[in-house]
C-alpha positions as CSV (number, residue, x, y, z in Angstrom):
1,M,-2.0,-39.9,-26.6
2,A,-4.9,-40.3,-23.9
3,T,-7.0,-43.4,-24.1
4,P,-10.9,-43.0,-23.5
5,A,-10.5,-44.7,-19.9
6,Q,-7.9,-41.7,-18.9
7,I,-10.0,-39.2,-20.6
8,E,-13.0,-40.3,-18.5
9,A,-11.1,-40.5,-15.3
10,N,-9.9,-37.1,-15.7
11,R,-13.4,-35.6,-16.2
12,A,-14.6,-37.2,-13.4
13,N,-11.5,-35.7,-11.1
14,A,-12.4,-32.5,-12.4
15,Q,-16.2,-32.8,-11.2
16,L,-14.4,-33.5,-7.8
17,S,-12.3,-30.3,-8.0
18,T,-14.9,-27.5,-8.7
19,G,-15.0,-26.6,-4.9
20,P,-17.9,-27.2,-2.3
21,S,-21.2,-27.4,-3.2
22,T,-23.1,-27.2,0.0
23,P,-24.1,-24.1,1.7
24,E,-21.5,-24.8,4.6
25,G,-18.8,-25.8,2.4
26,K,-19.2,-22.3,0.6
27,L,-19.6,-20.7,3.7
28,K,-16.4,-22.1,5.0
29,S,-14.9,-21.2,1.6
30,S,-15.8,-17.5,1.7
31,H,-14.0,-17.4,5.3
32,N,-11.2,-18.9,3.9
33,A,-11.0,-16.0,1.2
34,L,-11.4,-13.5,3.6
35,K,-8.0,-14.9,5.5
36,T,-6.2,-15.2,2.3
37,G,-7.5,-11.6,1.0
38,L,-6.2,-10.1,4.2
39,T,-3.3,-12.0,5.4
40,G,-1.5,-14.2,2.3
41,R,0.7,-13.2,-0.7
42,T,-2.5,-13.0,-3.1
43,I,-3.5,-9.0,-2.9
44,V,-5.9,-8.3,-5.5
45,L,-8.8,-11.0,-5.2
46,P,-10.9,-11.7,-8.1
47,T,-13.5,-9.7,-6.9
48,D,-11.5,-6.6,-6.5
49,D,-10.9,-3.6,-8.9
50,V,-7.6,-4.1,-10.6
51,A,-7.7,-0.5,-12.0
52,A,-8.6,1.1,-8.6
53,Y,-5.8,-1.1,-6.9
54,E,-3.1,0.1,-9.6
55,K,-4.4,3.8,-8.4
56,L,-3.7,3.7,-5.1
57,V,-0.1,2.1,-5.9
58,A,0.5,5.1,-7.9
59,Q,-0.7,7.8,-5.4
60,I,1.6,5.9,-2.6
61,N,4.4,5.9,-5.0
62,R,3.9,9.7,-6.0
63,K,3.3,10.3,-2.1
64,F,6.6,9.1,-1.0
65,Q,8.7,9.2,-4.5
66,P,11.1,6.0,-3.8
67,E,14.5,6.3,-5.2
68,T,16.3,3.2,-4.0
69,D,15.1,-0.7,-4.5
70,E,14.7,-0.8,-0.6
71,E,12.5,2.4,-0.4
72,K,10.4,0.9,-3.6
73,H,9.9,-2.1,-1.7
74,L,8.6,-0.5,1.6
75,V,6.2,1.5,-0.9
76,Q,4.7,-1.3,-2.5
77,S,4.1,-2.9,1.1
78,V,2.6,0.3,2.2
79,A,0.3,0.5,-0.7
80,D,-0.5,-3.3,-0.4
81,T,-1.3,-3.0,3.3
82,E,-3.6,0.2,2.7
83,W,-5.7,-2.2,0.0
84,R,-6.2,-4.8,2.7
85,L,-7.6,-2.1,5.1
86,L,-9.8,-0.9,2.8
87,R,-11.2,-4.2,2.1
88,I,-12.0,-5.3,5.4
89,P,-15.2,-2.7,5.8
90,T,-16.5,-4.3,3.0
91,L,-15.7,-7.7,4.1
92,E,-17.6,-6.6,7.7
93,A,-20.4,-5.8,5.4
94,G,-20.6,-9.0,3.6
95,L,-20.6,-11.0,6.7
96,Y,-23.6,-9.1,7.9
97,A,-25.4,-9.7,4.6
98,I,-24.6,-13.4,5.0
99,G,-26.2,-13.1,8.6
100,R,-29.7,-11.2,7.3
101,N,-30.2,-13.8,4.6
102,E,-29.4,-16.7,7.0
103,L,-31.3,-15.0,9.7
104,A,-34.1,-13.6,8.2
105,G,-36.7,-15.9,9.7
106,E,-35.5,-14.9,13.2
107,F,-37.4,-13.3,16.3
108,A,-41.0,-13.8,14.4
109,S,-42.9,-13.3,17.7
110,E,-41.3,-9.6,17.7
111,T,-43.7,-7.0,16.4
112,D,-41.8,-3.7,16.3
113,P,-40.1,-3.9,12.8
114,A,-37.2,-1.6,14.1
115,T,-36.8,-3.8,17.5
116,R,-36.9,-7.2,15.4
117,A,-34.2,-5.8,12.9
118,A,-31.8,-4.8,15.9
119,M,-32.1,-8.1,17.3
120,I,-31.2,-10.0,14.1
121,E,-28.2,-7.7,14.0
122,A,-27.2,-8.6,17.5
123,Q,-27.7,-12.4,16.9
124,I,-25.5,-12.2,13.6
125,F,-22.8,-10.5,15.6
126,R,-23.2,-13.3,18.5
127,V,-23.4,-16.1,15.3
128,Y,-20.3,-14.6,13.5
129,K,-18.6,-13.2,16.7
130,R,-15.3,-15.0,15.9
131,D,-15.5,-14.0,12.3
132,F,-15.6,-10.4,13.2
133,S,-13.1,-10.9,15.9
134,N,-10.5,-12.3,13.3
135,L,-11.6,-9.3,11.1
136,R,-10.6,-7.3,13.9
137,L,-7.1,-8.6,14.8
138,Q,-6.2,-8.9,11.1
139,E,-7.0,-4.9,11.1
140,N,-4.9,-4.1,14.2
141,R,-2.2,-6.4,12.4
142,L,-2.0,-4.8,9.1
143,R,-2.4,-1.0,10.7
144,S,0.9,-2.1,13.1
145,Q,2.7,-3.1,9.8
146,L,1.4,-0.2,7.6
147,E,3.0,2.0,11.0
148,K,6.1,0.2,10.9
149,D,6.5,0.2,7.2
150,T,6.1,4.1,6.9
151,A,8.1,4.8,9.9
152,Q,11.0,2.6,8.2
153,L,10.3,4.2,4.9
154,T,10.5,7.8,6.2
155,Q,13.6,7.2,8.3
156,I,15.4,5.7,5.7
157,Q,14.5,8.7,3.4
158,D,15.4,11.5,6.3
159,D,18.6,9.5,6.4
160,R,19.2,9.6,2.8
161,E,18.1,13.4,2.1
162,S,20.4,14.4,5.4
163,L,23.5,12.4,3.6
164,L,22.5,14.1,0.1
165,S,22.1,17.4,1.6
166,Q,25.4,17.7,3.3
167,R,27.0,16.4,-0.1
168,R,25.2,19.0,-2.0
169,N,26.3,21.8,0.5
170,D,30.0,20.6,0.2
171,A,29.7,20.7,-3.4
172,M,27.6,24.0,-3.4
173,F,30.5,25.7,-1.1
174,A,33.6,23.9,-3.2
175,H,31.9,25.1,-6.6
176,N,31.7,28.7,-5.3
177,R,35.4,28.7,-3.8
178,A,36.6,27.5,-7.4
179,K,34.3,30.2,-9.2
180,V,35.5,32.9,-6.8
181,S,39.1,31.7,-7.5
182,K,38.9,31.0,-11.1
183,Q,40.2,27.6,-10.5
184,P,38.5,24.4,-12.4
185,F,35.7,22.5,-10.6
186,N,35.6,18.5,-10.7
187,F,32.0,17.8,-10.4
188,A,32.5,14.1,-10.4
189,D,34.6,14.7,-7.0
190,F,31.6,14.7,-5.1
191,G,30.4,11.3,-6.1
192,F,27.2,12.1,-8.7
193,E,26.5,14.5,-11.1
194,F,26.1,18.0,-10.5
195,S,26.2,21.3,-12.9
196,D,26.6,24.8,-12.8
197,E,23.1,25.3,-13.7
198,Y,22.4,23.6,-10.5
199,L,25.0,24.9,-8.2
200,S,25.4,28.7,-8.5
201,P,21.6,29.4,-8.2
202,R,21.9,26.8,-5.2
203,Y,24.3,29.1,-3.5
204,E,22.6,32.1,-4.3
205,A,19.6,31.0,-2.6
206,Y,21.9,30.1,0.4
207,R,23.3,33.5,0.2
208,H,20.4,35.6,0.7
209,K,18.0,33.4,2.9
210,N,20.9,31.0,4.8
211,Y,20.1,27.5,4.8
212,A,16.4,28.1,5.3
213,G,16.0,28.6,1.4
214,L,18.0,25.2,0.6
215,P,15.3,22.6,1.2
216,A,12.7,24.7,-0.9
217,F,15.3,24.9,-3.6
218,D,15.9,21.5,-3.8
219,R,12.5,20.4,-4.1
220,A,11.9,23.0,-6.6
221,W,15.0,21.7,-8.7
222,K,13.6,18.0,-8.3
223,A,10.0,18.9,-9.7
224,K,11.8,20.9,-12.7
225,V,14.2,17.8,-13.6
226,R,11.3,15.4,-13.3
227,S,8.8,17.3,-15.2
228,Q,11.7,17.6,-18.0
229,A,12.4,14.0,-18.3
230,A,8.6,13.4,-18.4
């Protein structure tokens, strides 16, 4: 059990751990938060709208419809990067707001309000030039990461879809040959589950529209399966 002296010491230490109290310290801390929010592992900051973040993640998932763990990881990375990019204009506006508050008394001798406001804005940019530069640097890095992840995800899905399309075609033709010759057809021979309900109309789509009709048929079939599973 803690002694009265230990309790008092813990209280004293807690007072020392409450964060910066001076304007300079708070400003430095806020800049650290900008860096953490843009490049750190923490995606959602205390001031962020969690519901909006979750909505964005859901939208990105609906757009790419990941199926493998690798695809799901890339989709999450795309969503998180998009979220960080959406935060940048708010951070930039916040820097200008801080600057207007700190430099509100500048250029008092200028009588024209519009000119004085423009001068203050320019001075804010000069004073916080490094912070604005860091924001632009982080934005460029994030856009580069987004482009990289999106390209990798698209390539993976295109490769997977190409392989699946070939396997679907092989199964479709083999199924039709078996049907015409009245021979049994083993769906499991092609490595994943098929059904006559899928392969027969798929062959009809191919027969009437050649290969051009198959992608549309497969998309429609996927949508049907998802709606039935929901």
